[in-house]
matplotlib code that plots the C-alpha trace (Angstrom):
import matplotlib.pyplot as plt

x = [-80.8, -83.0, -81.6, -84.7, -83.8, -84.7, -87.9, -87.5, -87.5, -90.8, -91.4, -90.6, -93.5, -94.6, -93.8, -96.6, -95.5, -98.7, -97.3, -93.9, -92.4, -89.2, -86.9, -83.8, -83.2, -79.8, -79.4, -76.8, -76.7, -76.2, -78.3, -77.7, -77.0, -77.4, -77.4, -76.4, -76.5, -73.4, -74.0, -74.2, -76.5, -74.1, -73.8, -75.8, -73.8, -74.8, -73.1, -73.6, -73.3, -70.3, -68.3, -68.0, -69.5, -70.9, -71.4, -73.8, -74.1, -77.6, -78.2, -76.5, -77.6, -76.6, -73.5, -72.2, -71.6, -68.2, -66.8, -65.1, -63.3, -61.2, -63.4, -63.4, -67.0, -70.2, -70.4, -73.6, -72.9, -71.6, -70.9, -69.2, -67.1, -69.2, -67.8, -68.5, -65.0, -64.3, -66.4, -66.1, -67.2, -67.9, -66.9, -67.8, -64.1, -63.3, -62.1, -63.1, -62.4, -61.5, -62.1, -62.0, -65.8, -65.5, -62.4, -62.5, -60.7, -61.3, -58.8, -58.8, -56.9, -56.7, -58.1, -58.2, -58.1, -60.9, -62.6, -62.1, -65.3, -67.7, -67.7, -71.4, -71.4, -69.4, -70.5, -68.6, -69.2, -70.4, -67.0, -65.4, -62.7, -63.9, -65.4, -67.2, -67.6, -68.9, -68.4, -68.9, -66.1, -68.8, -66.7, -67.4, -64.4, -63.7, -61.2, -59.5, -59.8, -58.1, -55.3, -57.5, -55.9, -57.8, -58.8, -61.1, -62.8, -66.2, -66.8, -70.2, -72.2, -72.4, -73.7, -73.0, -73.7, -75.4, -75.4, -73.7, -74.2, -72.9, -75.5, -75.9, -74.2, -71.0, -70.4, -72.2, -72.8, -75.8, -75.6, -78.1, -77.2, -78.5, -80.5, -82.3, -80.0, -79.8, -76.7, -75.5, -71.8, -69.7, -67.2, -64.5, -64.3, -65.5, -68.0, -71.5, -74.0, -77.4, -78.9, -82.4, -83.6, -85.9, -86.7, -89.7, -87.1, -85.5, -86.7, -85.5, -86.3, -87.1, -86.8, -83.3, -82.2, -81.1, -81.4, -82.9, -82.9, -80.6, -80.9, -80.9, -80.8, -80.6, -80.7, -81.2, -83.7, -82.0, -82.6, -81.2, -84.3, -85.4, -83.5, -85.1, -84.4, -85.5, -85.7, -88.2, -90.6, -92.8, -90.2, -91.7, -89.3, -86.1, -84.8, -88.1, -88.7, -91.8, -91.8, -93.0, -91.1, -90.8, -89.7, -89.0, -89.1, -87.1, -87.3, -83.6, -84.2, -86.4, -84.6, -87.7, -89.8, -92.1, -93.7, -93.6, -94.6, -95.3, -97.4, -99.1, -100.2, -96.6, -94.3, -90.6, -88.4, -87.5, -84.0, -83.9, -85.4, -85.1, -86.7, -88.2, -87.7, -91.5, -91.7, -92.8, -90.7, -89.8, -88.9, -88.2, -89.0, -88.1, -90.9, -91.0, -90.3, -88.6, -91.7, -92.5, -91.1, -92.5, -91.7, -93.8, -94.5, -95.4, -96.4, -94.9, -97.6, -99.9, -100.1, -100.5, -98.6, -100.4, -99.0, -97.2, -95.2, -94.9, -91.4, -90.7, -88.5, -87.1, -85.9, -82.5, -81.5, -82.9, -81.4, -82.8, -81.5, -81.1, -84.1, -86.3, -87.3, -85.7, -85.0, -82.8, -83.8, -81.6, -83.3, -82.5, -83.1, -80.1, -82.1, -81.2, -84.1, -84.3, -87.8, -89.0, -91.5, -93.5, -95.9, -94.5, -93.5]
y = [22.6, 23.0, 23.0, 24.8, 28.0, 31.3, 32.8, 35.6, 39.1, 40.9, 43.3, 46.9, 49.3, 50.6, 54.2, 56.6, 60.2, 61.2, 59.4, 61.2, 61.9, 63.2, 60.4, 62.5, 66.2, 68.0, 71.6, 74.1, 77.7, 79.2, 79.0, 76.0, 76.4, 72.9, 69.2, 65.7, 62.1, 60.1, 57.1, 54.6, 56.9, 56.7, 60.5, 63.6, 66.7, 70.3, 73.5, 76.6, 80.3, 80.2, 78.8, 75.3, 72.0, 69.8, 66.0, 64.1, 60.4, 59.5, 57.2, 59.4, 62.5, 66.1, 65.3, 63.4, 66.7, 67.0, 70.2, 70.3, 73.6, 75.0, 77.2, 81.0, 81.5, 79.6, 76.1, 75.6, 72.3, 68.9, 65.6, 62.3, 59.7, 56.7, 54.6, 57.5, 57.7, 61.3, 64.4, 67.3, 70.8, 73.8, 77.1, 80.7, 81.3, 80.1, 76.7, 73.0, 71.1, 67.4, 65.6, 62.1, 61.6, 59.6, 61.2, 61.6, 65.0, 66.2, 68.4, 69.3, 66.7, 69.4, 72.8, 73.2, 76.8, 76.1, 79.3, 83.1, 83.7, 81.5, 77.8, 77.1, 73.4, 70.2, 66.8, 63.5, 61.1, 57.5, 55.8, 58.5, 59.4, 62.9, 65.9, 68.8, 72.3, 75.7, 79.2, 82.9, 83.2, 81.8, 78.7, 75.0, 72.9, 69.2, 67.7, 64.3, 62.3, 61.6, 63.9, 67.0, 68.1, 70.3, 68.4, 70.7, 74.1, 74.8, 78.4, 79.7, 81.0, 84.8, 84.8, 82.7, 79.0, 77.8, 74.0, 71.4, 67.6, 64.6, 63.1, 59.4, 58.4, 60.1, 61.7, 65.0, 67.7, 69.8, 73.2, 76.0, 79.7, 82.8, 83.8, 80.4, 79.2, 75.4, 74.1, 70.7, 70.1, 67.4, 66.3, 65.0, 68.2, 70.8, 72.1, 73.4, 71.1, 72.7, 75.6, 76.5, 79.8, 78.9, 82.6, 81.6, 80.7, 84.1, 87.6, 91.2, 93.2, 96.7, 98.3, 96.9, 96.6, 93.0, 89.6, 86.7, 83.1, 80.1, 76.5, 75.9, 72.2, 70.0, 66.2, 63.8, 61.0, 57.6, 57.0, 60.4, 61.4, 64.2, 67.0, 68.2, 71.7, 73.4, 77.2, 80.0, 81.7, 84.9, 87.2, 90.5, 91.5, 89.5, 90.7, 90.4, 86.8, 87.8, 85.0, 81.4, 78.1, 76.0, 72.5, 72.2, 68.8, 69.3, 66.7, 66.0, 64.2, 66.9, 69.6, 71.4, 71.9, 69.0, 70.0, 73.1, 72.3, 75.2, 76.1, 79.4, 79.9, 79.9, 82.9, 81.9, 79.4, 75.7, 74.9, 71.1, 68.3, 64.5, 61.7, 58.8, 55.2, 54.9, 57.7, 60.8, 63.9, 65.5, 69.2, 71.6, 75.4, 78.6, 81.1, 84.9, 86.6, 83.6, 81.9, 78.2, 76.3, 73.2, 69.8, 69.1, 65.7, 65.8, 63.1, 64.1, 65.5, 66.6, 70.3, 70.3, 68.5, 65.4, 66.1, 68.9, 68.8, 72.1, 72.9, 75.1, 77.4, 77.9, 74.7, 75.3, 71.8, 68.3, 64.8, 61.3, 57.8, 55.5, 53.3, 56.4, 55.7, 58.8, 62.4, 65.0, 68.7, 71.6, 74.7, 78.4, 78.1, 75.8, 72.5, 69.5, 67.0, 63.4, 62.3, 58.7, 58.3, 55.5, 55.2, 55.4, 52.1]
z = [2.5, -0.5, -4.1, -5.4, -7.3, -5.7, -6.9, -9.5, -8.1, -8.0, -10.9, -10.4, -9.9, -13.3, -14.3, -13.3, -13.3, -11.5, -8.5, -8.8, -5.3, -3.8, -2.6, -1.9, -1.3, -1.0, 0.2, -0.8, 0.3, -3.1, -6.3, -8.5, -12.2, -13.6, -12.6, -13.8, -12.6, -13.4, -15.8, -12.9, -10.9, -7.9, -7.6, -8.2, -9.4, -9.5, -10.5, -8.3, -8.5, -6.1, -9.1, -7.6, -8.7, -5.9, -5.7, -3.4, -3.0, -4.3, -1.4, 1.1, 2.9, 2.6, 4.6, 1.6, -0.3, -1.9, -3.5, -6.9, -6.8, -9.7, -12.0, -11.6, -12.8, -13.2, -14.6, -16.7, -18.4, -17.2, -19.0, -18.3, -20.0, -21.0, -18.0, -15.6, -14.4, -15.8, -15.3, -17.8, -16.8, -19.0, -17.2, -17.9, -17.1, -20.7, -19.5, -19.6, -16.4, -16.3, -13.0, -11.4, -10.9, -7.7, -6.1, -2.3, -2.5, -6.0, -7.8, -11.5, -13.5, -16.2, -17.0, -20.8, -22.1, -24.5, -25.8, -25.7, -23.8, -21.8, -22.5, -22.8, -23.6, -23.4, -24.7, -24.9, -27.8, -27.3, -27.1, -25.1, -27.6, -28.4, -26.8, -28.4, -26.9, -27.9, -26.5, -26.7, -29.4, -31.8, -32.3, -32.0, -31.1, -31.3, -28.8, -28.6, -25.3, -23.0, -24.1, -24.6, -27.8, -30.3, -33.5, -35.4, -35.3, -36.8, -37.9, -39.1, -36.2, -36.1, -32.5, -29.4, -29.9, -26.8, -27.3, -29.5, -29.8, -31.6, -33.9, -33.0, -36.2, -34.9, -38.3, -37.8, -35.1, -34.3, -32.8, -31.8, -31.2, -29.5, -32.6, -33.0, -35.8, -36.0, -37.9, -39.0, -39.4, -41.1, -38.5, -40.9, -43.0, -40.5, -43.1, -42.4, -44.2, -43.4, -41.5, -40.3, -38.6, -35.7, -35.1, -32.9, -30.3, -30.3, -29.6, -29.4, -26.3, -27.5, -24.1, -23.2, -26.8, -26.2, -28.0, -26.1, -27.2, -27.4, -26.3, -22.5, -23.1, -26.2, -26.9, -29.8, -29.8, -29.7, -33.4, -34.4, -36.2, -33.8, -32.2, -29.0, -27.8, -24.5, -24.5, -24.9, -27.3, -27.5, -25.9, -24.6, -21.8, -21.7, -18.3, -16.6, -17.9, -19.9, -22.5, -22.7, -22.3, -25.4, -26.2, -29.9, -31.6, -34.8, -37.6, -38.4, -41.7, -43.2, -41.2, -40.2, -37.0, -36.2, -32.9, -30.8, -27.2, -24.8, -21.8, -22.7, -19.0, -17.8, -18.2, -18.1, -19.9, -20.0, -18.7, -19.3, -21.3, -21.4, -23.3, -21.3, -22.4, -22.5, -25.2, -23.3, -22.5, -19.2, -19.1, -16.3, -16.2, -14.4, -14.1, -14.4, -11.1, -9.4, -8.0, -8.2, -11.1, -12.9, -14.3, -17.4, -18.8, -22.5, -25.0, -28.4, -30.7, -27.9, -27.3, -23.5, -20.8, -19.5, -16.0, -14.2, -10.9, -9.1, -7.7, -4.7, -6.9, -10.4, -12.0, -13.7, -14.7, -15.3, -15.7, -15.8, -15.0, -18.0, -16.8, -16.6, -13.0, -11.4, -12.4, -10.8, -10.7, -9.7, -8.3, -7.9, -4.1, -3.8, -3.6, -5.7, -5.6, -6.8, -7.9, -8.2, -11.1, -9.5, -6.6, -3.1, -1.7]

ax = plt.figure().add_subplot(projection="3d")
ax.plot(x, y, z, "-o")
ax.set_aspect("equal")
plt.show()
């Protein structure tokens, strides 16, 4: 028997988004509202308009679907503990759900009465000791984990905050509301530090007398220097979807817009955005009229996407594995797709 060491593994295929292809597809019979991959990329999760959250094994088929039932309205935001063992769900029934991510027969470990109005967002900090949420009561709330006790409330938004994040330094929060207001908060004191009106990501529909705006997704760059927001711009008819998608790159140090990425040929909005380890952005969109959606790939600073993947229906959520090799997309037609960003093997 030879004592020679085994040869090193062959290198993975390089990332090439122009070779992107579907490697897994899961079907649900109700429109999906969002999606996430757990930190270990074992499972793909999606919220649905039947008020449930669903889990599929990434390497399994549609028969691996497991239902997480407990909310009484839509779930539009999901997050995990850093070890992936806990799932947190933001419900439009005013509650935050806490779940065992891998449970064979999931039941809520806890349902936190979090906001007086929709809970629009939940996000866990890097060490898993805190969770931040925002809701239609115009409040941002900070919770301790794992006990789910309220630590702090942040008051200052006059309209619904749609998203809230921990800054990577863990000392500050960022939030974005219906009217396009971006705010920075000091976690220790609960005080507002800075505010900027991104009015280009808001509009007033004269016909329906309604405001349209808000972040549909929001992330920080790894170094904390850039806040990246997915949403819309150029609102003409809010309820018919006559507006354009926008990805805003916001300079956090200068507290001002850095780049505004949009596809002027596309009527609709962006519902998800992620940064790729190789430096480009992936974003997903839902078009006016419910026809085919899109995944855009942008290089920061360039006005037009360098590649676009056409979806079979509206894209309503996007997530990416840590290595940037796969992305998950939730669609309005009930499909959850996993794309590989390399050539087909």
